[in-house]
C-alpha positions in Angstrom: 137.4 100.9 80.0 134.1 102.6 80.8 132.1 101.1 83.6 128.3 100.7 83.0 126.2 100.1 86.1 123.5 97.6 85.9 120.8 98.1 88.5 118.0 95.5 88.2 115.0 94.9 90.4 111.2 94.9 90.6 111.0 98.6 91.6 107.5 98.2 92.9 107.7 101.2 93.5 111.2 102.8 93.1 112.3 104.7 96.2 115.3 106.5 97.7 116.7 103.3 99.0 117.3 102.4 95.3 118.4 105.8 94.2 120.9 107.0 96.8 123.2 104.0 96.7 123.1 104.0 92.9 124.1 107.7 92.9 127.0 107.1 95.3 128.2 104.1 93.2 128.1 106.2 90.1 130.0 109.0 91.6 132.6 107.1 93.6 133.4 104.5 90.8 133.0 107.0 88.1 130.4 104.9 86.3 129.6 106.2 82.8 125.9 105.5 83.4 123.6 103.5 85.6 120.9 101.5 83.8 117.8 100.9 85.9 116.3 97.6 84.5 112.9 96.7 85.9 112.2 93.0 85.7 109.0 91.8 84.0 108.4 88.6 85.9 110.7 88.2 89.0 111.9 84.6 89.7 112.8 85.1 93.4 109.9 87.3 94.5 106.2 87.5 94.2 104.6 89.3 91.2 104.5 93.1 91.1 101.3 94.8 92.3 101.2 97.3 89.5 101.8 96.9 85.7 105.2 97.0 84.0 104.3 100.2 82.3 103.4 101.9 85.6 106.7 100.7 87.2 108.6 102.1 84.2 106.8 105.4 84.3 107.7 105.8 88.0 111.3 105.0 87.4 111.4 107.5 84.6 110.1 110.2 86.9 112.4 109.3 89.7 115.6 109.5 87.6 114.8 112.1 85.0 116.9 114.9 86.6 120.0 112.8 87.3 122.5 112.7 84.4 123.7 109.3 83.6 120.7 107.5 85.1 118.8 105.6 82.4 115.7 103.5 82.2 116.3 100.3 80.3 113.2 98.3 79.4 115.0 95.3 78.0 113.4 92.8 80.4 110.0 94.3 80.1 110.2 94.1 76.3 111.4 90.5 76.4 108.6 89.4 78.7 108.4 86.1 80.7 110.7 85.3 83.6 113.5 87.8 84.0 117.0 86.2 84.3 119.9 88.5 84.6 122.2 86.2 82.6 119.9 86.6 79.6 119.8 90.4 80.0 123.6 90.6 80.2 124.0 88.5 77.1 121.9 90.9 75.2 123.6 94.0 76.7 127.2 92.9 76.4 127.5 93.2 72.5 126.1 96.7 72.8 128.9 97.6 75.3 131.7 95.4 73.9 134.5 97.8 74.8 133.1 98.5 78.3 132.7 96.7 81.6 129.2 95.9 82.7 129.0 96.3 86.5 126.2 94.3 88.1 125.1 96.1 91.3 123.6 94.3 94.2 123.2 94.4 98.0 124.7 92.0 100.5 121.4 90.0 100.7 121.4 89.4 97.0 125.1 88.5 96.9 124.6 86.0 99.8 122.3 84.0 97.4 124.2 84.7 94.2 125.3 81.1 93.6 121.6 80.1 93.4 121.1 82.5 90.5 120.4 81.0 87.1 123.7 80.4 85.3 125.6 82.5 87.8 129.0 81.4 86.5 128.0 82.8 83.1 127.1 86.1 84.7 130.8 86.4 85.9 131.9 85.9 82.3 129.8 88.8 81.2 130.1 91.3 84.0 131.9 92.5 87.1 130.0 92.6 90.4 129.6 95.5 92.8 128.4 94.6 96.3 126.8 97.6 98.0 126.7 97.5 101.8 126.1 99.8 104.8 129.1 101.3 106.5 131.0 98.8 108.8 129.2 95.8 107.4 131.5 92.9 106.5 130.9 90.6 103.5 132.4 87.6 105.3 130.7 86.3 108.5 132.8 86.7 111.6 133.1 82.9 111.9 134.5 82.6 108.4 136.8 85.5 108.9 138.2 84.0 112.0 138.7 80.6 110.4 136.1 79.0 112.6 134.0 77.7 109.7 134.3 76.9 106.0 133.3 79.8 103.7 130.0 79.5 101.9 130.2 79.3 98.1 129.6 83.1 97.9 132.2 83.8 100.5 134.7 81.8 98.6 133.9 83.7 95.5 134.5 86.9 97.5 137.9 85.6 98.7 138.9 84.6 95.2 137.6 87.5 93.1 137.6 90.6 95.3 139.6 93.5 94.0 140.2 97.1 95.0 139.7 98.3 91.5 138.4 96.6 88.4 141.2 95.7 85.9 139.2 93.3 83.7 135.9 93.7 81.9 134.3 90.8 83.8 134.9 88.3 86.6 135.9 90.6 89.4 134.1 91.6 92.6 134.3 94.9 94.3 132.6 96.2 97.4 131.4 99.7 98.2 130.1 101.2 101.5 127.1 103.4 100.8 124.4 105.2 102.6 121.7 102.5 103.0 118.3 103.9 103.9 116.0 101.6 105.8 113.3 101.9 103.1 111.7 99.1 101.1 109.0 98.9 98.4 107.2 96.5 100.8 107.1 99.2 103.5 105.8 101.8 101.0 103.1 99.5 99.8 102.1 98.7 103.4 101.9 102.3 104.3 99.8 103.2 101.3 97.4 100.3 101.9 96.7 101.6 105.4 96.3 105.2 104.3 99.7 106.5 105.3 101.7 108.8 103.0 104.8 107.8 100.9 106.2 111.4 101.2 110.0 111.5 101.8 110.3 107.8 101.0 110.3 108.3 97.2 110.6 111.4 95.0 107.5 113.7 95.1 106.8 113.1 91.4 106.4 109.4 92.2 104.2 110.1 95.2 101.9 112.3 93.0 101.8 109.5 90.3 100.8 106.9 92.9 98.1 109.2 94.2 96.8 110.1 90.8 96.7 106.5 89.7 95.4 105.3 93.1 98.1 102.6 93.2 98.7 100.3 96.2 95.5 101.1 97.9 93.7 98.6 100.1 91.1 96.6 98.2 
């Protein structure tokens, strides 16, 4: 069973905080590929500051030298609000013999049960929760039995495995190098005249400069 990483997000812009954890996940879980899927219209965030085409072009530049990293424009091509469940329903027939592995950080997992049709997501894919070294998925109060687990924590307790054995419905965790970089930080820096050097690949920095993106109005 091949594992196909699904890495969704706004990527406004893409940066090393997206890229390094994805690479570590690919290498340590032996993912056959990681598909970077930029959303068209996010449902949990504000609208992107640059066009879908520009975000896709920056992703393409950032991942072009890494084998197994692929840009997937499925949500851009679909248009409208981007729901992961719809994306997985389209992808699953294309990877019928494989396991789709939906990658997310702890903040996203903590809100997973608020996602649109989250139960259906677990029928279509496994989940990989990426976290910084030493970080626990369960709160200390839950782990010590001092409070009832949240819905997400109960999912974790019920579905967590050391290694995927099924094509969907299981949750695994992975400690990765998490860089304290965000797209918001990059946009704020650029809007005040600061450089994005060393926060995102140089090709992306050059693209942003040439296109005059994220500048103060």
